[in-house]
C-alpha positions in Angstrom: 20.1 17.5 -3.9 20.4 14.2 -2.1 17.5 11.7 -1.7 15.0 12.9 0.8 11.9 11.5 2.5 9.0 14.0 2.5 5.3 14.0 2.9 3.2 12.8 -0.1 1.0 15.4 -1.8 -1.8 15.3 -4.4 0.8 16.3 -7.0 2.5 12.9 -6.5 -0.5 10.9 -7.7 0.9 10.1 -11.2 4.2 9.0 -9.7 2.6 6.9 -7.0 0.3 5.2 -9.6 3.3 4.4 -11.8 5.4 3.0 -8.9 2.5 0.8 -7.9 2.2 -0.5 -11.4 5.9 -1.2 -11.7 6.0 -3.2 -8.5 2.5 -4.8 -8.5 3.6 -8.3 -9.8 5.1 -9.6 -6.6 7.5 -6.8 -6.5 8.2 -6.6 -10.2 6.5 -4.7 -13.0 3.0 -5.6 -14.1 3.0 -3.0 -16.9 2.7 -5.7 -19.6 -0.1 -7.5 -17.7 -2.7 -4.7 -18.0 -4.7 -3.0 -20.7 -5.8 -0.7 -17.9 -2.6 0.2 -16.1 -4.2 2.6 -13.7 -5.9 -0.2 -11.8 -3.2 -1.2 -9.2 -2.7 2.4 -8.2 -6.4 3.1 -7.9 -6.7 0.4 -5.3 -3.4 0.5 -3.4 -2.0 4.0 -3.8 -4.3 6.9 -4.7 -6.9 6.3 -2.0 -4.2 7.4 0.5 -4.0 10.8 -1.0 -7.8 11.4 -1.0 -9.5 9.8 2.0 -9.8 10.2 5.7 -7.3 9.1 8.3 -4.6 8.7 5.7 -0.9 9.7 5.5 1.9 9.1 3.1 5.7 9.7 2.7 7.7 9.5 -0.5 11.3 8.9 -1.4 12.3 11.9 -3.6 15.4 11.7 -5.8 16.1 15.1 -7.1 12.5 15.8 -7.8 11.6 12.3 -9.0 9.5 10.1 -6.7 11.0 6.7 -6.6 9.3 5.1 -3.6 6.5 5.5 -1.1 4.9 4.3 2.1 1.2 5.0 2.4 -1.3 4.1 5.1 -4.1 4.9 7.4 -4.0 5.5 11.1 -7.6 4.4 11.5 -8.4 1.6 9.1 -12.1 1.5 9.9 -12.5 5.2 9.3 -10.5 4.8 6.0 -12.8 2.0 4.9 -15.9 4.0 5.7 -14.6 7.0 3.7 -13.7 4.7 0.8 -17.1 3.1 0.8 -18.7 6.5 0.4 -16.2 8.5 -1.7 -13.9 6.0 -3.6 -15.2 2.6 -4.5 -18.6 3.6 -5.9 -17.0 5.8 -8.6 -14.6 3.0 -9.5 -17.4 0.4 -9.6 -19.4 2.6 -11.9 -16.4 3.1 -14.1 -14.9 -0.4 -14.3 -17.8 -2.7 -13.4 -19.5 -2.5 -16.9 -16.2 -3.5 -18.6 -16.5 -7.0 -17.2 -19.7 -7.5 -19.2 -18.5 -5.7 -22.4 -17.6 -8.3 -25.1 -15.7 -5.6 -27.0 -13.5 -4.7 -24.0 -10.1 -6.5 -24.3 -9.5 -7.0 -20.6 -6.5 -9.0 -19.5 -6.6 -11.6 -16.7 -4.9 -9.1 -14.4 -7.4 -6.4 -15.3 -10.2 -8.7 -14.4 -8.6 -9.6 -11.1 -8.3 -6.0 -10.1 -11.8 -5.0 -11.2 -13.2 -8.0 -9.3 -11.3 -6.7 -6.3 -13.0 -3.3 -6.7 -16.4 -4.9 -7.1 -16.1 -7.1 -4.0 -13.9 -5.0 -1.8 -13.6 -6.6 1.7 -13.3 -5.0 5.1 -10.2 -5.6 7.2 -10.6 -8.7 9.4 -11.4 -8.4 13.1 -8.1 -10.3 13.8 -6.1 -7.5 12.1 -8.1 -4.8 13.8 -7.6 -6.4 17.2 -3.9 -6.1 16.7 -3.6 -2.7 15.0 -5.9 0.2 14.0 -3.4 1.2 11.3 -2.1 -0.3 8.1 0.5 0.5 5.5 1.7 -0.2 1.9 5.3 0.4 0.8 6.8 0.2 -2.6 10.2 1.3 -4.0 11.4 1.2 -7.6 14.0 -1.5 -8.2 16.7 1.1 -8.9 16.5 2.3 -5.3 15.9 -1.0 -3.5 18.5 -2.7 -1.3 20.0 0.6 -0.3 18.4 1.0 3.2 15.6 3.3 2.0 12.8 0.8 2.9 13.9 0.7 6.5 14.1 4.5 6.5 10.6 4.9 5.1 9.2 2.4 7.7 11.1 4.4 10.5 9.3 7.5 9.3 6.0 5.7 9.6 6.8 4.6 13.1 7.7 8.1 14.1 4.4 9.4 12.6 2.4 6.7 14.4 4.0 7.5 17.7 3.4 11.2 17.3 -0.3 10.4 16.8 -0.7 7.9 19.6 -1.1 4.9 17.4 0.6 1.8 19.0 0.7 -0.7 16.2 0.4 -1.3 12.4 -0.2 -4.2 10.1 0.2 -4.9 6.4 -0.6 -7.5 3.8 1.8 -8.9 1.2 1.8 -11.1 -1.9 2.9 -14.6 -0.8 4.9 -14.9 -4.0 7.0 -11.9 -3.0 9.5 -13.7 -0.8 11.9 -10.8 -0.8 9.3 -8.6 0.8 8.5 -11.2 3.4 12.2 -11.4 4.3 12.5 -7.6 4.4 9.6 -7.2 6.8 10.9 -10.0 9.0 14.3 -8.4 9.3 12.5 -5.2 10.5 10.7 -7.1 13.2 7.3 -7.6 11.6 5.7 -11.0 12.5 2.8 -13.0 11.2 -0.5 -12.3 13.0 -1.9 -15.4 14.7 -5.3 -16.2 13.4 -5.1 -13.9 10.4 -4.9 -15.0 6.8 -1.6 -15.8 5.2 0.5 -12.8 4.2 -0.7 -10.6 7.1 2.1 -9.2 9.3 2.3 -6.6 12.0 4.5 -4.8 14.5 3.9 -2.5 17.5 5.7 0.8 17.9 7.3 -0.6 21.1 8.6 -3.6 19.2 10.0 -1.3 16.6 11.8 0.8 19.1 13.3 -2.4 20.7 14.4 -3.5 17.2 15.8 -0.1 16.2 18.0 0.0 19.3 
């Protein structure tokens, strides 16, 4: 069976969490940086299989998930759902570890737990540009083969089908390869937004794709 792009399901949770971990260090593996390796996926992947207004597509290589693109069509609705049904459980689980002298947290663990404890809402600048946002990650073994572009194309098709006109994303400033990739696809920095925020409209994508 050839590589295919299909909808993500709850059965993909473990694979998505692993891919997130193996790409969380500016596009490279952060496996050796964590004593709690589930943390990246709990923030940036698994919510998109469990909360409102979300969607996801995976790159499937003969039954093995090797990449994904995840997002929400309505970022504010997603945030409201997360504030009720996602972050409180993680805060209760991981927050006490910050104060536990017997817990051997790494610096990366602490960074992610602090993110959970002080989760921020999307800026008004981003929301003014796009109601939707996305995250995309592909294992190194399947990068630079055109699959990133195909995953983004599937997202744009999904947004258009649901009447969503634009989407934005945030990237690690250290990940220069990702910045170059998004720029090639037509994403641009959002004026007035913090560094690392980029966006594109469905119309701009269609013009680029032609």
